[in-house]
C-alpha positions in Angstrom: 104.6 54.1 105.0 103.1 56.5 105.7 102.9 60.6 104.3 101.7 63.9 104.7 99.4 63.3 101.8 97.7 60.6 104.1 96.8 62.4 106.9 94.0 65.6 107.6 95.9 67.0 110.6 99.0 68.8 108.8 101.1 69.9 111.4 101.5 67.9 113.3 105.5 66.7 113.1 105.7 62.8 111.8 108.0 59.9 112.6 108.1 57.7 109.5 110.6 55.1 110.2 112.4 56.3 112.9 113.0 59.9 110.4 110.6 63.2 111.3 109.2 64.4 107.7 109.0 67.4 106.5 106.1 68.6 107.2 104.0 72.0 106.6 104.5 73.0 110.3 108.4 72.4 109.6 107.5 75.3 107.2 108.6 78.8 109.0 108.6 82.1 106.6 112.2 83.3 108.8 111.0 87.0 107.7 110.3 86.2 104.1 108.1 88.8 101.5 105.4 86.6 100.1 104.2 90.5 98.1 101.0 91.3 97.7 98.6 88.8 98.6 94.9 87.5 96.7 91.7 87.1 98.3 88.9 83.7 97.2 85.9 83.7 98.9 85.3 79.4 99.9 81.9 78.4 98.1 79.4 75.6 99.1 82.0 73.5 96.6 84.9 74.4 98.6 84.4 73.1 101.8 87.7 70.9 103.5 88.4 70.9 99.5 92.4 72.8 99.4 92.6 71.0 95.9 89.6 72.4 94.4 91.1 75.8 96.5 94.7 75.7 94.7 93.4 75.1 92.1 91.0 78.2 91.8 94.4 80.0 93.0 96.5 78.6 90.9 95.3 76.6 87.4 96.6 73.4 89.5 95.8 71.5 92.6 99.4 70.6 93.5 99.7 73.5 95.9 96.7 72.4 98.1 99.5 72.1 101.1 101.0 75.0 101.3 97.0 76.9 100.6 97.0 75.4 103.8 100.1 76.0 105.6 99.5 79.8 104.5 96.5 80.2 106.1 97.6 77.8 109.4 94.7 75.6 108.4 95.7 72.3 110.6 92.4 70.7 109.9 91.3 70.8 106.5 87.7 68.7 107.8 87.3 71.8 110.3 88.4 74.4 109.2 87.7 75.1 105.1 84.1 76.3 105.2 81.7 77.5 103.9 82.2 82.0 103.5 85.2 81.6 104.6 88.3 84.2 102.8 91.5 82.3 101.6 94.6 84.3 101.3 97.8 83.4 98.4 100.4 84.9 97.2 101.0 84.8 93.8 102.2 81.1 92.7 105.7 82.7 91.4 106.5 84.1 95.2 105.7 80.3 96.0 107.7 79.1 94.0 110.3 81.3 94.7 109.6 80.9 98.7 110.5 76.3 98.1 113.8 77.1 96.3 114.8 79.5 99.1 113.9 77.2 101.7 114.7 74.4 100.1 118.8 75.5 99.8 118.5 76.6 103.5 117.3 73.0 104.4 120.1 71.9 102.5 122.8 74.2 104.4 121.2 73.0 107.5 122.7 69.5 106.6 125.3 69.9 105.6 126.2 71.8 107.7 125.4 69.4 110.3 127.6 66.2 109.1 130.3 68.9 109.8 
């Protein structure tokens, strides 16, 4: 089974086993306030490596997909290049957003079952 980590174009919607997966493109901000942004300069060694950028920003590689989504990167091989500026919010704001978004998704699923 394919999943988001096996793709290079992370904003495309994919059907897996006839089920639409939640993809980076399906996470809408709906006006969510991420607060103050910080910025990183993409070095040569960071090219095509959102995992390294995530580590530099958050101390973990786990938010590579959020870095892509937040900056609108659709293709890491071509979109993340040397000398770019990458923006990112505070890690707690990211976690709060994901909890908020998950609660809205669960609410929508429950409303569709009725």
